[in-house]
C-alpha positions as CSV (number, residue, x, y, z in Angstrom):
1,M,6.7,-1.1,-11.3
2,K,3.9,0.0,-13.5
3,R,0.4,-1.4,-14.1
4,I,0.0,-2.7,-17.6
5,Y,-3.4,-4.5,-17.6
6,S,-6.4,-5.1,-15.5
7,N,-9.6,-7.2,-15.8
8,D,-12.1,-8.8,-13.5
9,N,-11.6,-12.1,-15.4
10,M,-8.8,-14.0,-13.7
11,V,-8.2,-16.2,-16.8
12,A,-7.7,-13.1,-19.0
13,V,-5.2,-11.6,-16.6
14,H,-3.3,-14.9,-16.2
15,S,-3.2,-15.3,-20.0
16,A,-1.7,-11.8,-20.3
17,K,0.8,-12.6,-17.6
18,N,1.8,-15.8,-19.3
19,I,2.3,-14.0,-22.7
20,L,4.5,-11.4,-21.1
21,E,6.6,-14.0,-19.3
22,I,7.0,-16.0,-22.5
23,N,8.4,-12.8,-24.0
24,G,10.9,-12.4,-21.1
25,I,9.0,-9.6,-19.2
26,D,9.0,-10.0,-15.4
27,C,5.5,-9.2,-14.0
28,I,3.3,-9.7,-11.0
29,L,-0.4,-9.8,-10.2
30,K,-2.2,-7.7,-7.6
31,N,-5.7,-8.1,-6.2
32,E,-5.7,-11.7,-7.4
33,H,-7.2,-13.1,-4.1
34,S,-9.3,-10.1,-3.2
35,N,-11.6,-10.5,-6.3
36,A,-13.6,-13.4,-4.7
37,M,-14.2,-11.2,-1.6
38,G,-15.4,-8.4,-3.9
39,A,-18.0,-10.7,-5.3
40,V,-19.2,-11.5,-1.8
41,F,-19.4,-7.9,-0.6
42,G,-20.6,-6.4,-3.9
43,T,-17.5,-4.4,-4.7
44,S,-15.5,-4.5,-7.9
45,N,-11.8,-5.4,-7.5
46,L,-10.0,-5.7,-10.8
47,I,-7.1,-8.1,-11.0
48,E,-4.1,-6.1,-12.0
49,L,-1.0,-7.1,-13.9
50,W,2.1,-5.0,-13.2
51,V,5.4,-4.9,-15.1
52,K,8.3,-5.0,-12.6
53,N,10.8,-3.1,-14.7
54,I,9.6,0.2,-16.0
55,E,12.0,-0.2,-18.9
56,D,9.9,-3.2,-20.2
57,Y,6.6,-1.2,-20.1
58,E,6.5,0.0,-23.7
59,V,7.3,-3.5,-25.1
60,A,4.8,-5.1,-22.7
61,K,2.2,-2.5,-23.8
62,S,2.6,-3.4,-27.5
63,I,2.4,-7.2,-26.7
64,I,-0.8,-6.7,-24.7
65,E,-2.3,-4.6,-27.4
66,E,-1.4,-7.2,-30.1
67,K,-2.2,-10.4,-28.3
68,I,-4.9,-9.5,-25.8
69,T,-6.7,-6.2,-26.6
70,N,-6.8,-6.4,-30.4
71,P,-5.7,-9.9,-31.5
72,Q,-5.6,-10.7,-35.2
73,D,-8.1,-13.2,-36.6
74,L,-6.2,-16.1,-38.0
75,A,-7.4,-17.5,-41.4
76,N,-9.1,-20.8,-41.5
77,W,-7.0,-23.6,-43.1
78,V,-7.5,-26.9,-44.9
79,C,-5.7,-30.0,-43.6
80,G,-3.2,-31.3,-46.1
81,Q,-3.9,-34.9,-45.0
82,C,-7.7,-35.2,-44.8
83,N,-8.8,-31.9,-46.5
84,E,-10.9,-31.0,-43.4
85,Q,-11.6,-27.3,-42.7
86,N,-10.0,-26.0,-39.5
87,E,-10.3,-22.8,-37.6
88,G,-7.3,-20.5,-37.8
89,S,-6.4,-20.8,-34.1
90,F,-6.0,-24.6,-34.4
91,E,-2.4,-25.8,-34.8
92,V,-3.5,-29.4,-35.3
93,C,-6.4,-30.8,-37.4
94,W,-9.4,-31.5,-35.3
95,K,-10.3,-34.5,-37.4
96,C,-7.0,-36.4,-38.1
97,Q,-4.6,-34.6,-35.6
98,S,-2.1,-33.7,-38.4
99,E,-0.1,-30.6,-37.7
100,K,-0.9,-27.4,-39.6
101,T,1.6,-26.9,-42.4
102,I,2.8,-23.5,-43.5
103,E,2.8,-23.0,-47.2
């Protein structure tokens, strides 16, 4: 096993874990439950994400870099149904709920 990512934000670490698992990389969390106690006692316990198979480390590292550490900004898009401007991260138009079309 090898540590791939750590953060004091549980949501960020869980997001990273989910992304790796979607990509077929087996991983586990450490210090997930000790973080709350650290807040009580004034210590910092980072939640850690570990890759189980060392052979997956380099692929996992590039996925974390691309998706978590330095994500690309997605271009805004205009809905083909109602012509409403949508943020790039939206897959569905916020106004009419039409799906984003790829041109």
